[in-house]
DRENKOLTI-11369 format. One record per residue (C-alpha): residue in three letters; x, y, z. Coordinates in pm, 1 decimal. Each point is the difference from the previous one (the first is absolute). Layout:
BEGIN
SITE kepa        u        v        w
SITE  ALA        X        Y        Z
...
END
This chain:
BEGIN
SITE kepa        u        v        w
SITE  MET   2417.8   4101.4  -9580.5
SITE  GLU     14.0   -197.9   -280.2
SITE  ARG   -355.7   -119.2   -172.9
SITE  VAL     29.3   -398.6    -97.5
SITE  THR   -277.8   -174.3   -226.5
SITE  LEU    -68.5   -356.5     47.0
SITE  ARG   -279.1   -269.3    -10.1
SITE  ILE   -135.8   -164.8    276.4
SITE  PRO   -207.8   -297.1      5.8
SITE  LYS   -404.6     99.1     76.3
SITE  GLN    -40.8   -158.6    311.6
SITE  GLN    283.9    136.3    135.2
SITE  ILE   -102.7    387.7    -87.0
SITE  GLU   -273.2   -145.8    204.5
SITE  GLU    152.9    -73.2    306.1
SITE  VAL    227.4    333.7     60.9
SITE  GLU   -307.3    208.9   -125.3
SITE  GLN   -214.1   -177.8    310.1
SITE  MET    266.1     97.6    222.3
SITE  VAL     10.9    335.1   -115.4
SITE  GLU   -420.4     14.8     56.4
SITE  THR    109.3   -134.4    359.8
SITE  GLY    214.1    283.3     80.1
SITE  GLU    264.4   -243.2     48.8
SITE  TYR    227.9    257.2   -334.2
SITE  PRO    -93.7    285.2   -141.4
SITE  ASN    -19.4    -33.3   -305.5
SITE  ARG    108.9   -300.7   -243.7
SITE  SER    339.8    174.1   -104.2
SITE  GLU     81.2     -6.5    372.0
SITE  ALA    -75.1   -411.7     22.8
SITE  ILE    177.1    -65.0   -248.2
SITE  ARG    393.1    196.9    144.5
SITE  ALA   -109.0   -205.7    363.6
SITE  ALA     66.8   -303.5   -223.1
SITE  VAL    270.9    101.0   -191.0
SITE  ARG    147.9    136.9    327.9
SITE  ASN    -91.4   -360.9    213.2
SITE  MET    122.0   -200.7   -341.7
SITE  LEU    327.9    204.4     72.4
SITE  ASN     47.6    -43.6    277.4
SITE  GLU    -79.0   -365.8    -18.2
SITE  HIS    250.8      2.7   -266.1
SITE  GLU    251.2    149.3    254.8
SITE  GLY    -87.0   -236.4    212.0
SITE  ASN     63.9   -289.3   -194.2
SITE  SER    302.6    120.9   -136.3
SITE  GLU    205.0   -124.6    322.2
SITE  SER   -145.2   -378.2   -122.1
SITE  SER    165.8   -243.1   -133.3
SITE  ASP   -354.6   -117.8   -162.5
SITE  LYS    -30.0    354.7   -188.0
SITE  ARG   -205.1   -174.4   -292.7
SITE  LYS   -372.6     20.0    274.0
SITE  ARG   -148.5    289.8    -72.8
SITE  SER   -369.0     32.3    145.2
SITE  TRP    -81.1    261.8   -179.7
SITE  ALA    -24.3   -181.5   -327.7
SITE  LYS   -306.4   -133.2     34.8
SITE  VAL   -261.5     73.6   -244.4
END
């Protein structure tokens, strides 16, 4: 597995931490990996669509 450094807004990290605290994810890394998997799955599903510009995951 490769290490990646990124910057995430504080509010989003706090929300991820809350998901970890409630047991939804074992740690922040797994929560972020799940988000990336979901993004890739969504992208794969949208690749068959004619409107490839729609990206619901690109919310800040």
